[in-house]
N, C-alpha and C positions, 0 to 999 in steps of 0.2 A: 186908272181908268180901264174898265173891261172892254174888250174888243166888241165892236158891233157885229151883228149877224147879217150876212147878205148871201142868199142862196142863188146859185147860178145854174142855168140850163144851157147845155151845149149840144149842138147837132154835129155828128161826125162828118168831117169833110167840109164844113161850113166855117167861114171866117168868123171869129168871135172878137168883139171889142166892147168895152164898157168904160165909162169915166166916173170918177169919184172926186168930190171936194172934201178934203179932210178938215175936220173941225175939232176943237178941244171940247171938254165937258160943258163949258159955258156957251158953246156955239160959235166961238171965234175961229175964223179960218187960221189954219196952221201954215206958216211959210215953210215950204219943204225944199227950199233952194239947196241947203246943205245935207239933205237926207239921201240915203241909199236904200233902195227898196228890194224886196224879194216877195214873190207870190208864187206858191207852188201847189200842185195838185198831187195828192197821194190817195191810196186806197183807205188808209187809216193814218192817224198822226204818227204812229210808230213805224210805219212801213216805208219802203224806199220811194224816192221821187219818181213820179210818172211823167209829168211835164211841168215846165215853168212858163209863166206868162212873160211876155215882153212888156216892160213898164216904161212909160214915157211921162216926164213932167211937162204937161201941156201949158200950165200957168203956175209955175213954182211959187211965186209970191202969193198967189190966190189959192194955194193948196190943191190945185187940180192935177190929178194924174190919170193916165189911161192905161188899162190892161188890155193886151191883145194876144191872140193866138191865131196863127195862120190856118187855113183849111187843111194843109198837109199835116200840121201838128194835131188838129182836132181829129183828123182821120185815124191817128195812131192811138187815141184814147180808148180804153175799154168801155163798153156799154155798161151802164149801171150807176150806182150811187158811190161817189167819191167825196173827198173833203178837200178844202183849200183854206189858205189864209194869206194875209198881207202883213208883212213885218217890215219895220224900218229901223235904221240906225241914224240918229240925228248927228249934228255937228259936234255934240258933246259926248259922242259914243254911247248914248243911251239907246237901248233896243226896246221897241214897243211893238205890240201886235195891234193893228188897227181894225182889221176885218177878219172874219172867219165864217165858214158856212159849208153847206153841201154843194156838190156839183153833180147834177143829173145829166148823164150823157146818153143820148138817144141816136138811133140810126136815122139817116136821111132816106126819104123815099126814092128820090132820083139819084142816079149815079153821079157823084160829084167830080169824077175824073173827066176832064175835057182834053181832047186831042186835036 
């Protein structure tokens, strides 16, 4: 099964979060209880890691996961077009890529640092 495409827009200094329900090719929800996830942002697939998302299983048996990045972490992202993907290792040690796409990082108008 090829990874689905999901493009992301992130504003520097702004908290980012999104949830996904993972399903197989027949549309059946995937129980992710025994899964370990990674979701990373890079300039290109072959370049070094820029930032990783925090991943939470919000309803593991229902296949729901949430990706999150704090405002402090989004502030550190370079402006422009980057790439990301979501990979998982299941309980049988099979590694699959579920999502991939572009990340467009833009500047915020307001200063996001509060004192």
